[in-house]
MDAnalysis code that builds the backbone (N, CA, C; Angstrom):
import MDAnalysis as mda
import numpy as np

u = mda.Universe.empty(456, n_residues=152, atom_resindex=np.repeat(np.arange(152), 3), trajectory=True)
u.add_TopologyAttr("name", ["N", "CA", "C"] * 152)
u.add_TopologyAttr("resid", np.arange(1, 153))
u.add_TopologyAttr("resname", ["MET", "PRO", "PHE", "PRO", "SER", "ILE", "PHE", "GLU", "SER", "GLU", "THR", "SER", "GLN", "GLN", "LEU", "PHE", "THR", "ARG", "ILE", "ASP", "ALA", "LEU", "HIS", "PRO", "ASP", "SER", "SER", "ALA", "LEU", "TRP", "GLY", "LYS", "MET", "ASN", "VAL", "ALA", "GLN", "MET", "LEU", "ALA", "HIS", "LEU", "CYS", "VAL", "PRO", "TYR", "GLU", "GLN", "ILE", "LYS", "GLY", "GLU", "ASN", "THR", "GLN", "PRO", "VAL", "PRO", "TRP", "HIS", "LEU", "LYS", "LEU", "ILE", "LEU", "LYS", "LEU", "PHE", "VAL", "LYS", "LYS", "SER", "LEU", "THR", "ASN", "ASP", "VAL", "PRO", "TYR", "GLN", "LYS", "ASN", "LEU", "PRO", "THR", "ALA", "PRO", "SER", "PHE", "LEU", "LYS", "VAL", "LYS", "PRO", "HIS", "ASP", "PHE", "GLU", "LYS", "GLU", "LYS", "THR", "ARG", "LEU", "LYS", "ASN", "TYR", "ILE", "GLN", "ASP", "ILE", "GLU", "LYS", "MET", "GLY", "ALA", "GLU", "ASN", "LEU", "CYS", "GLN", "ARG", "PRO", "SER", "LEU", "SER", "LEU", "GLY", "ILE", "LEU", "ASN", "GLU", "THR", "GLU", "TRP", "ASN", "ASN", "MET", "LEU", "TYR", "LYS", "HIS", "LEU", "ASP", "HIS", "HIS", "LEU", "LYS", "GLN", "PHE", "GLY", "VAL"])
u.atoms.positions = np.array([
    [12.870, 53.102, -51.020],
    [11.851, 53.207, -52.062],
    [11.172, 54.574, -51.969],
    [11.016, 55.214, -53.099],
    [10.394, 56.536, -53.079],
    [8.899, 56.497, -52.753],
    [8.235, 55.416, -53.068],
    [6.823, 55.263, -52.719],
    [6.735, 54.460, -51.424],
    [5.664, 54.665, -50.655],
    [5.487, 53.834, -49.466],
    [5.460, 52.357, -49.857],
    [5.900, 51.502, -48.952],
    [5.979, 50.071, -49.251],
    [4.616, 49.403, -49.139],
    [4.207, 48.754, -50.212],
    [2.947, 48.003, -50.228],
    [3.024, 46.757, -49.355],
    [4.204, 46.464, -48.842],
    [4.404, 45.287, -48.019],
    [4.309, 45.613, -46.521],
    [3.982, 46.862, -46.183],
    [3.863, 47.283, -44.793],
    [2.411, 47.591, -44.462],
    [1.977, 47.165, -43.283],
    [0.578, 47.353, -42.889],
    [0.201, 48.827, -42.793],
    [1.141, 49.676, -42.429],
    [0.853, 51.112, -42.352],
    [0.428, 51.654, -43.717],
    [1.097, 51.213, -44.768],
    [0.735, 51.642, -46.119],
    [-0.644, 51.123, -46.486],
    [-0.904, 49.860, -46.179],
    [-2.226, 49.300, -46.468],
    [-3.304, 50.111, -45.757],
    [-3.080, 50.435, -44.497],
    [-4.073, 51.192, -43.734],
    [-4.287, 52.585, -44.326],
    [-3.216, 53.222, -44.784],
    [-3.350, 54.540, -45.426],
    [-4.156, 54.428, -46.721],
    [-3.914, 53.374, -47.476],
    [-4.679, 53.158, -48.705],
    [-6.141, 52.863, -48.385],
    [-6.393, 52.076, -47.358],
    [-7.772, 51.762, -46.968],
    [-8.524, 53.026, -46.568],
    [-7.851, 53.929, -45.864],
    [-8.485, 55.194, -45.467],
    [-8.907, 55.978, -46.705],
    [-8.040, 56.008, -47.691],
    [-8.357, 56.723, -48.933],
    [-9.486, 56.025, -49.687],
    [-9.434, 54.705, -49.771],
    [-10.483, 53.945, -50.468],
    [-11.818, 54.125, -49.761],
    [-11.798, 54.102, -48.439],
    [-13.037, 54.261, -47.667],
    [-13.628, 55.664, -47.796],
    [-12.837, 56.621, -48.235],
    [-13.346, 57.986, -48.439],
    [-14.150, 58.097, -49.742],
    [-14.056, 57.082, -50.590],
    [-14.847, 57.060, -51.825],
    [-16.283, 56.694, -51.507],
    [-17.194, 57.125, -52.356],
    [-18.592, 56.719, -52.231],
    [-19.140, 56.488, -53.631],
    [-20.259, 55.797, -53.769],
    [-20.756, 55.388, -55.089],
    [-20.937, 56.528, -56.096],
    [-21.111, 57.741, -55.619],
    [-21.281, 58.848, -56.560],
    [-20.063, 59.781, -56.601],
    [-18.911, 59.295, -56.130],
    [-17.677, 60.077, -56.256],
    [-17.424, 60.369, -57.725],
    [-17.031, 61.602, -57.996],
    [-16.781, 62.021, -59.380],
    [-15.290, 62.056, -59.669],
    [-14.962, 61.693, -60.888],
    [-13.566, 61.742, -61.333],
    [-13.175, 63.174, -61.669],
    [-11.937, 63.514, -61.366],
    [-11.394, 64.818, -61.739],
    [-10.911, 64.803, -63.185],
    [-10.671, 63.612, -63.721],
    [-10.301, 63.416, -65.120],
    [-10.641, 61.985, -65.496],
    [-10.625, 61.684, -66.780],
    [-10.839, 60.322, -67.266],
    [-12.299, 59.987, -67.502],
    [-12.526, 58.752, -67.966],
    [-13.851, 58.308, -68.393],
    [-14.523, 57.337, -67.432],
    [-13.758, 56.679, -66.556],
    [-14.340, 55.660, -65.677],
    [-15.133, 56.293, -64.539],
    [-16.208, 55.602, -64.138],
    [-16.857, 56.006, -62.894],
    [-16.116, 55.321, -61.749],
    [-16.503, 55.619, -60.521],
    [-15.745, 55.137, -59.371],
    [-15.762, 53.612, -59.257],
    [-16.889, 52.973, -59.556],
    [-16.952, 51.506, -59.478],
    [-16.077, 50.874, -60.559],
    [-16.072, 51.435, -61.752],
    [-15.213, 50.937, -62.826],
    [-13.745, 51.117, -62.456],
    [-13.426, 52.241, -61.829],
    [-12.049, 52.498, -61.422],
    [-11.596, 51.462, -60.394],
    [-12.448, 51.143, -59.439],
    [-12.091, 50.135, -58.437],
    [-11.878, 48.769, -59.102],
    [-12.753, 48.419, -60.046],
    [-12.593, 47.152, -60.780],
    [-11.295, 47.169, -61.590],
    [-10.981, 48.306, -62.188],
    [-9.744, 48.488, -62.950],
    [-8.533, 48.267, -62.045],
    [-8.578, 48.805, -60.835],
    [-7.456, 48.650, -59.911],
    [-7.265, 47.208, -59.461],
    [-8.295, 46.397, -59.561],
    [-8.199, 44.983, -59.166],
    [-7.456, 44.130, -60.203],
    [-7.378, 44.584, -61.442],
    [-6.819, 43.759, -62.525],
    [-5.403, 43.272, -62.236],
    [-4.453, 44.131, -61.847],
    [-3.109, 43.584, -61.609],
    [-3.069, 42.545, -60.498],
    [-3.914, 42.706, -59.500],
    [-3.970, 41.740, -58.401],
    [-4.578, 40.423, -58.871],
    [-5.584, 40.498, -59.743],
    [-6.159, 39.284, -60.328],
    [-5.084, 38.524, -61.103],
    [-4.239, 39.271, -61.811],
    [-3.157, 38.642, -62.570],
    [-2.136, 38.001, -61.638],
    [-1.749, 38.716, -60.606],
    [-0.771, 38.198, -59.645],
    [-1.278, 36.910, -59.001],
    [-2.539, 36.893, -58.650],
    [-3.102, 35.746, -57.941],
    [-3.544, 34.629, -58.873],
    [-3.357, 34.806, -60.183],
    [-3.710, 33.755, -61.136],
    [-5.186, 33.671, -61.435],
    [-5.949, 34.693, -61.076],
    [-7.382, 34.718, -61.338],
    [-7.685, 35.269, -62.735],
    [-6.736, 35.962, -63.295],
    [-6.845, 36.514, -64.644],
    [-5.555, 36.139, -65.360],
    [-5.640, 35.149, -66.215],
    [-4.440, 34.660, -66.900],
    [-4.506, 34.935, -68.403],
    [-5.308, 35.937, -68.772],
    [-5.422, 36.297, -70.184],
    [-4.024, 36.634, -70.714],
    [-3.521, 35.833, -71.639],
    [-2.151, 36.059, -72.106],
    [-2.024, 37.361, -72.901],
    [-0.873, 37.962, -72.757],
    [-0.539, 39.159, -73.525],
    [0.117, 38.680, -74.816],
    [-0.356, 39.148, -75.980],
    [0.283, 38.732, -77.238],
    [1.791, 38.997, -77.193],
    [2.572, 38.073, -77.745],
    [4.031, 38.133, -77.637],
    [4.595, 39.445, -78.149],
    [4.037, 39.973, -79.232],
    [4.572, 41.220, -79.796],
    [4.287, 42.407, -78.875],
    [3.127, 42.402, -78.231],
    [2.808, 43.468, -77.289],
    [3.664, 43.339, -76.032],
    [3.890, 42.108, -75.592],
    [4.741, 41.856, -74.434],
    [6.159, 42.378, -74.681],
    [6.663, 42.160, -75.882],
    [7.998, 42.641, -76.241],
    [8.045, 44.169, -76.207],
    [7.042, 44.795, -76.779],
    [6.981, 46.263, -76.786],
    [6.913, 46.800, -75.359],
    [6.094, 46.167, -74.537],
    [5.956, 46.604, -73.144],
    [7.274, 46.481, -72.392],
    [7.948, 45.362, -72.555],
    [9.221, 45.148, -71.862],
    [10.286, 46.142, -72.316],
    [10.339, 46.387, -73.627],
    [11.392, 47.247, -74.169],
    [11.122, 48.738, -73.993],
    [9.858, 49.144, -74.111],
    [9.580, 50.573, -74.188],
    [8.698, 51.124, -73.068],
    [7.971, 50.287, -72.357],
    [7.000, 50.783, -71.382],
    [7.358, 50.390, -69.947],
    [8.087, 49.303, -69.765],
    [8.374, 48.788, -68.428],
    [8.950, 49.859, -67.509],
    [9.907, 50.617, -67.986],
    [10.556, 51.623, -67.138],
    [9.543, 52.639, -66.620],
    [8.653, 53.109, -67.492],
    [7.684, 54.118, -67.046],
    [6.633, 53.532, -66.101],
    [6.396, 52.231, -66.190],
    [5.442, 51.582, -65.288],
    [6.046, 51.296, -63.922],
    [7.351, 51.114, -63.862],
    [7.982, 50.660, -62.627],
    [8.917, 51.679, -61.981],
    [9.086, 52.842, -62.598],
    [9.983, 53.839, -61.999],
    [9.259, 54.613, -60.896],
    [9.929, 55.611, -60.344],
    [9.337, 56.362, -59.233],
    [8.702, 57.681, -59.673],
    [8.347, 57.773, -60.943],
    [7.686, 58.965, -61.470],
    [6.183, 58.691, -61.537],
    [5.370, 59.522, -60.864],
    [3.916, 59.301, -60.904],
    [3.371, 59.349, -62.330],
    [2.269, 58.641, -62.542],
    [1.620, 58.638, -63.851],
    [1.014, 60.008, -64.144],
    [1.014, 60.368, -65.415],
    [0.340, 61.586, -65.850],
    [-1.149, 61.299, -66.004],
    [-1.938, 62.344, -65.994],
    [-3.379, 62.206, -66.209],
    [-3.651, 61.785, -67.646],
    [-4.746, 61.038, -67.818],
    [-5.276, 60.671, -69.133],
    [-4.342, 59.836, -70.001],
    [-3.520, 58.992, -69.379],
    [-2.701, 58.061, -70.154],
    [-3.605, 56.988, -70.747],
    [-3.233, 56.405, -71.883],
    [-4.050, 55.326, -72.445],
    [-4.039, 54.102, -71.535],
    [-5.129, 53.367, -71.555],
    [-5.288, 52.176, -70.721],
    [-5.156, 50.927, -71.588],
    [-4.393, 49.966, -71.113],
    [-4.259, 48.697, -71.834],
    [-5.631, 48.045, -71.971],
    [-5.910, 47.429, -73.109],
    [-7.231, 46.827, -73.331],
    [-7.674, 45.867, -72.231],
    [-6.762, 45.074, -71.693],
    [-7.141, 44.111, -70.653],
    [-7.498, 44.795, -69.330],
    [-7.194, 46.082, -69.198],
    [-7.482, 46.830, -67.974],
    [-8.733, 47.704, -68.114],
    [-9.288, 47.799, -69.316],
    [-10.473, 48.630, -69.530],
    [-11.680, 48.037, -68.824],
    [-12.423, 48.891, -68.158],
    [-13.651, 48.485, -67.463],
    [-14.758, 49.445, -67.902],
    [-15.603, 48.992, -68.808],
    [-16.652, 49.857, -69.348],
    [-18.054, 49.434, -68.920],
    [-18.209, 48.196, -68.484],
    [-19.515, 47.715, -68.023],
    [-19.765, 48.232, -66.605],
    [-21.030, 48.214, -66.172],
    [-21.326, 48.604, -64.782],
    [-20.704, 47.617, -63.790],
    [-20.260, 48.138, -62.661],
    [-19.689, 47.318, -61.587],
    [-20.322, 47.733, -60.274],
    [-20.387, 46.792, -59.345],
    [-20.935, 47.055, -58.024],
    [-19.866, 47.728, -57.160],
    [-20.140, 48.957, -56.730],
    [-19.174, 49.751, -55.977],
    [-18.681, 49.014, -54.725],
    [-19.582, 48.556, -53.889],
    [-19.175, 47.926, -52.621],
    [-18.391, 46.646, -52.861],
    [-18.814, 45.862, -53.830],
    [-18.111, 44.612, -54.149],
    [-16.681, 44.908, -54.605],
    [-16.519, 45.876, -55.499],
    [-15.186, 46.200, -56.022],
    [-14.306, 46.821, -54.941],
    [-14.895, 47.625, -54.090],
    [-14.141, 48.233, -52.988],
    [-13.609, 47.141, -52.053],
    [-14.453, 46.198, -51.717],
    [-14.051, 45.092, -50.840],
    [-12.980, 44.233, -51.511],
    [-13.198, 43.914, -52.785],
    [-12.201, 43.104, -53.513],
    [-10.846, 43.788, -53.506],
    [-10.816, 45.088, -53.804],
    [-9.549, 45.807, -53.868],
    [-8.845, 45.801, -52.516],
    [-9.566, 46.081, -51.474],
    [-8.954, 46.093, -50.143],
    [-8.411, 44.711, -49.784],
    [-9.138, 43.661, -50.138],
    [-8.659, 42.297, -49.877],
    [-7.387, 42.004, -50.666],
    [-7.346, 42.432, -51.918],
    [-6.141, 42.214, -52.729],
    [-4.937, 42.947, -52.136],
    [-5.137, 44.184, -51.735],
    [-4.039, 44.957, -51.135],
    [-3.512, 44.229, -49.905],
    [-4.418, 43.736, -49.088],
    [-4.013, 43.005, -47.885],
    [-3.310, 41.693, -48.247],
    [-3.794, 41.011, -49.268],
    [-3.162, 39.757, -49.711],
    [-1.714, 39.986, -50.136],
    [-1.461, 41.065, -50.871],
    [-0.093, 41.338, -51.337],
    [0.803, 41.706, -50.168],
    [0.262, 42.477, -49.234],
    [1.039, 42.810, -48.032],
    [1.463, 41.532, -47.315],
    [0.513, 40.618, -47.131],
    [0.806, 39.350, -46.445],
    [1.737, 38.463, -47.265],
    [1.584, 38.499, -48.586],
    [2.439, 37.688, -49.455],
    [3.892, 38.077, -49.267],
    [4.151, 39.357, -49.151],
    [5.506, 39.848, -48.957],
    [6.280, 39.947, -50.260],
    [7.323, 40.740, -50.206],
    [8.125, 41.019, -51.392],
    [8.777, 39.771, -51.970],
    [9.339, 38.951, -51.104],
    [10.064, 37.770, -51.587],
    [9.158, 36.853, -52.411],
    [7.960, 36.603, -51.907],
    [7.030, 35.733, -52.631],
    [6.505, 36.397, -53.903],
    [6.201, 37.681, -53.819],
    [5.703, 38.367, -55.007],
    [6.749, 38.374, -56.118],
    [7.986, 38.578, -55.764],
    [9.055, 38.639, -56.777],
    [9.283, 37.302, -57.482],
    [8.741, 36.236, -56.940],
    [8.845, 34.936, -57.597],
    [7.756, 34.742, -58.642],
    [6.795, 35.662, -58.694],
    [5.698, 35.574, -59.658],
    [5.933, 36.590, -60.762],
    [6.061, 36.136, -61.995],
    [6.272, 37.098, -63.075],
    [4.986, 37.872, -63.403],
    [5.168, 39.097, -63.782],
    [4.061, 39.897, -64.311],
    [3.677, 39.307, -65.662],
    [2.379, 39.236, -65.954],
    [1.940, 38.686, -67.247],
    [2.501, 39.468, -68.425],
    [2.665, 40.775, -68.255],
    [3.108, 41.581, -69.385],
    [4.567, 42.012, -69.308],
    [5.155, 42.015, -68.108],
    [6.514, 42.534, -67.964],
    [7.539, 41.504, -67.528],
    [7.089, 40.303, -67.180],
    [8.020, 39.270, -66.741],
    [8.426, 39.450, -65.282],
    [9.637, 39.027, -64.972],
    [10.143, 39.083, -63.600],
    [10.409, 40.536, -63.204],
    [9.908, 40.902, -62.019],
    [10.134, 42.236, -61.470],
    [10.777, 42.105, -60.103],
    [11.590, 43.080, -59.746],
    [12.173, 43.068, -58.405],
    [11.225, 43.787, -57.432],
    [11.596, 43.817, -56.175],
    [10.732, 44.395, -55.142],
    [10.374, 45.857, -55.436],
    [11.350, 46.637, -55.811],
    [11.101, 48.052, -56.086],
    [10.176, 48.226, -57.279],
    [10.388, 47.432, -58.320],
    [9.537, 47.530, -59.510],
    [8.085, 47.163, -59.194],
    [7.892, 46.067, -58.472],
    [6.526, 45.674, -58.084],
    [5.903, 46.764, -57.220],
    [6.642, 47.233, -56.234],
    [6.120, 48.239, -55.325],
    [5.727, 49.509, -56.080],
    [6.641, 50.009, -56.888],
    [6.363, 51.237, -57.628],
    [5.157, 51.073, -58.532],
    [5.119, 49.975, -59.261],
    [4.034, 49.783, -60.213],
    [2.681, 49.698, -59.502],
    [2.592, 48.893, -58.459],
    [1.310, 48.723, -57.774],
    [0.913, 49.975, -56.993],
    [1.859, 50.553, -56.261],
    [1.503, 51.719, -55.447],
    [1.132, 52.916, -56.318],
    [1.933, 53.207, -57.313],
    [1.634, 54.417, -58.080],
    [0.364, 54.270, -58.909],
    [-0.011, 53.046, -59.288],
    [-1.278, 52.827, -59.982],
    [-2.441, 53.137, -59.038],
    [-2.364, 52.616, -57.817],
    [-3.383, 52.913, -56.816],
    [-3.452, 54.413, -56.541],
    [-2.313, 55.006, -56.276],
    [-2.245, 56.427, -55.938],
    [-2.818, 57.295, -57.064],
    [-2.456, 56.968, -58.283],
    [-2.925, 57.721, -59.458],
    [-4.452, 57.742, -59.519],
    [-5.068, 56.577, -59.386],
    [-6.522, 56.523, -59.523],
    [-7.268, 57.022, -58.285],
    [-6.670, 56.887, -57.129],
    [-7.307, 57.482, -55.953],
    [-7.266, 59.012, -56.053],
    [-6.168, 59.553, -56.535],
    [-6.104, 61.004, -56.789],
    [-7.100, 61.414, -57.874],
    [-7.299, 60.539, -58.859],
    [-8.257, 60.814, -59.924],
    [-9.635, 61.097, -59.326],
    [-9.944, 60.452, -58.204],
    [-11.242, 60.619, -57.549],
    [-11.138, 61.477, -56.287],
    [-10.058, 62.234, -56.179],
    [-9.932, 63.234, -55.130],
    [-9.613, 62.732, -53.738],
    [-9.108, 61.497, -53.633],
    [-8.743, 60.977, -52.299],
    [-7.288, 60.523, -52.281],
])
């Protein structure tokens, strides 16, 4: 896998180090979200995986995502700056920095413990069944993209 494996504790620890380098007044290098909103935004895919957010994706949007967007979400090419955000991932209200930071770290640890085999049995709400590489690429590069957005 071109990205570090989200299923290995070493990767989780590296991500935690980067997350812990954030502080409530960290500034974004690009984009509109503040740091607490960004952390809440990063929690959305994990909420979906764990069944805490089951907001259905409209069938026509799901089809478009599978046919035209899935590859760019799951390949090994990092995201570009200022890409549009799916409506269900938008976080515009105020969020508690420490709460979101803790939630995100717990989710990362939960997925590591879940392991690839178990995660691959859970379909993505918008993309359907994903293999280990697709899940890894999508989750890791999303985290990496937004942590870089805030300079860590």
